[in-house]
N, C-alpha and C positions, 0 to 999 in steps of 0.2 A: 502493499501498499504505499502510497507518494508520501509524505511526509510535507507538510506545511510549508518549511522553507524550502522545498525542493519545487512546490509550487509555486509559488514566490517566486523563485528564481525565472522559473521558465514564465512565467506574468510578466518580470520584466524584460525577456530578452525578447516575448513577443510585443510588448510596444514598444520598445527603445527603436528594436529594428523598421518596425510599421513608421511609427514615426518620420525614422531617416528616409525610411524610399522615399513618402511621401513626399519630403521636402528637397529630397533629391530631384522625383518627377517634377514639383513648383518648380526648380532652379532650372532645367533641364529645358523645361516650355518658357522661363525667360532668354532665355541664353541664345533661343531658338528665334527670339522677337528680336537680337540685338541684331543677330543677323539678316533676318529680314529686313533692318530696319536702317544697318547701313548700309546693304544693298540700294533700297529705294532713295539714298543722300546721293550712292556713288552717280546713279539714273539723272537727279534732281543735277549732278553736278556735270554731268553730261550736256546735261541740256542747257547750262552757262554756257559753259564751253565754246558749243555749236556760236551762240549769239555777241562771247567776246571773243573769237579767235583767241582761245586760252588752251596749251596744250601741257598743261602741269599735271604729271599723272592722277589721277584717283578713283584709286579700285581695290576691290573688294575679292581675299583670296584664302578661299576655306581649307586649313591644311587637316583638321578632321572632324571629329562629332564636335569637339571640346574646343576648339581652337583656331582665331580666327585673326586675319592680318586686313590692315586696312593701310594699303599705298596711299601717300598722299606730299607730293613735292617731296624733299630729302628723308621724309622722316615715315617711323610705321609703327603704325597702335597693332600693340596683341591683345586682341580678347579673349581669354583662355577659366574656360570651368575647370574647378576644381570640382573628381568624384568625390572627393568624401565629403561629412560633412560637418561642419567643425559648433563649438558653443564658445560664447564667450566666457575668456578669463574671470572670477570674482570679483576683481578686482574693475573690471573695464566699466566705466558708466552706464552704456548701456543697461545693466545687471543688479541697478541698482534704478532702475524707473517704476513704476508703479504697475506698467506696461509687460515687464516680467515677472515684478511678484505675483501677480496676478496668476500668473500662468507661468510657469518656466519652462513648459515649454516648446514657446516661443525662441528661444534664447536660442534652437540649434538652427543653423542657417544651411546653405552653400554657399557656395564663395566665386565669383567673380573676377579674376586678376586683369587689372590693362596696366599693359607695359607698354614702356616708347624706347622705340631703339634706331640707330639710324639707320637708312637705307643700305646704304654704303656697306655698312659690316655684312648685307645678308651677300648683295648685290657680289662684293668680291672678298665673298667665306672671311673673313675678316674675326674668327673665331674668339680672340682676346677679348672684343669689342664691350664696350657698358649698353649694360639696358636700364633701364630704373621705372619701375613701381612705380606709377603716380597715381593708382584708385583700386581700390577693389566693395564690391560691393555685394552687401550680404542679406538675403535672403530666407525668411520663415516659410512656414507652408502655410501662412495666414493669406501671404504676397508680401509682405511686409518690410521691407527695406532701409537699410541705412550705408550709408556709405565714409568710408574711411581715405581720405587721398589730399593732395596738395592743391592748395589756392582754391580756386572756386570750386573744383571737382569736390570736393570734402563739403567744403565749410555750408554750401545750400541741402544740404539732406540730408539730417544726422537726425529728425524726427522718428522717428523709429514707428514710434503707438498708433503714428496717422499718417504716414509715407508708406500707399500701395503703389506697389508697381504697375504701370503702364505703359498704351506706347509713349503717351506724351512726356513723361519718365523720362523711358530710355533714349529716347531720340535726342531729351534735355544734358542728361547723362555723356553722352558722344560724343553732341556738340559740343560742350564742355572740355571734354578731353580732349577735344580736334583742336578749342582756341589755347588749351593750353601749351599743348605741346607747338604751337606755332608761336608762340611766346619764350621757350626752354628752349633757347638757342647756344648753341655752341659757340664754348669759351676759349680762346687761348689756352691754355695751361699755363700754369707758372714755371718760368724758362727752367727753374733747378729741379722740376719731377721730370722733365726730358731731357736735361742734357748730358746721358750717359745712354748709349744703347749698344749691342751684344753684334759681334763680326757677323752673327749666323742669323739677327733681324735687318741687318741688309743686306748679307747674302738671296735671301728669300724672298722672291719672286712677288713681286705687286699683286699675284691676286690669290696671295696666303700671307700678306701684308703680319708679320707679326707686333708692332708698333699699339698698342692699347689704346682707341681712340674711345671717347664719352665727352659723353655734355659736360657734365665738372671733371672730367677728371682733372686730378692735382686739386680739387678743392672740398671741402665739407659738403655735405647734399643734406644742410638744414633749415627745416624753415621758410625755403628758398630764398633762403641768403649766400650766397656762397664768401668763403672764406678763405685766404692760399691755406694749404695744410704745410704744417710747422715740419 
């Protein structure tokens, strides 16, 4: 005969597994909406280009079911859905809100990460180049969402209790990410950060250049302020 402890264990297993499966399905649905809306924006840009005679690239590349690349100008935005489900740490501000305290299952979220890379890093296979996480979107089973990110990406979307993800909010996230990226320029690194180079680096062909490049290489990347690394 099954003990009470065993029954409670199986109940917990079932409830938590079903919860995470539900969050996963909801997050995947939202990620597919991201793809559709990025495609719509790309089509709109194509129409804009026809009217303005503009040949600057702006295109979507679907790398996998969980990975989308948006190429525009000299940049790439990589939208990547994590296949696992996460919970906020106990110290996170979200966990202190009445919304979570009323129902702790609301704190379980899927995550969509948004990275910025230089397009040339992929074009020339510069495997040592750096990309930057500029935002991450947390989505729970009720389709409420919360964003941690740089500047306007994070500051505009932080009310987890009332923010419900929809086409309008997804488009706003995408456009904010593009806007931030366009203003996040490649800075010349400090002279001392690049004054030494190995013979191997210089002998390597340009198609596989080992000299690392990043928008803030040699700088501290904190709070959108650039400081020279000591």
